[in-house]
C-alpha positions as CSV (number, residue, x, y, z in Angstrom):
1,M,-16.0,-16.4,18.8
2,D,-19.4,-15.2,17.3
3,T,-20.2,-14.3,13.9
4,L,-20.5,-10.0,15.4
5,K,-17.3,-10.5,16.6
6,I,-15.4,-13.0,13.8
7,M,-17.5,-9.5,11.2
8,Q,-15.3,-7.2,12.8
9,T,-12.2,-8.6,12.3
10,A,-13.0,-9.5,8.8
11,I,-13.3,-6.1,8.6
12,R,-11.0,-4.5,10.2
13,G,-8.7,-6.7,8.1
14,R,-9.7,-5.6,5.1
15,W,-9.6,-2.2,6.4
16,A,-6.3,-3.3,6.6
17,V,-5.1,-3.8,3.5
18,A,-6.0,-1.1,1.8
19,A,-4.0,0.6,3.2
20,I,-1.0,-1.4,2.5
21,F,-1.7,-1.0,-1.3
22,L,-2.8,2.2,-0.6
23,A,0.8,3.7,0.6
24,N,2.6,1.1,-1.8
25,G,1.2,3.1,-4.5
26,F,1.6,6.4,-3.8
27,L,5.3,4.8,-3.0
28,T,5.8,3.7,-6.4
29,G,3.9,6.3,-8.2
30,A,6.5,8.8,-6.5
31,W,9.6,6.7,-6.6
32,A,8.6,5.8,-10.6
33,P,8.5,9.0,-12.0
34,Q,12.4,9.2,-9.7
35,I,14.2,6.4,-12.0
36,P,15.0,8.5,-15.7
37,V,16.7,11.2,-13.0
38,V,18.8,8.0,-11.3
39,L,19.6,6.8,-13.8
40,T,21.7,10.1,-15.9
41,R,22.9,11.3,-12.5
42,L,24.6,7.5,-12.7
43,D,25.8,8.7,-15.9
């Protein structure tokens, strides 16, 4: 493998990890405020 190919692979991986962290943040941010509602309905 040449250096350019390695760098492209690393950059692609970095974007993939950033996308996963972003999606996880959005999902956690949308789910966490719903916890009190769920707890109230369970009582």
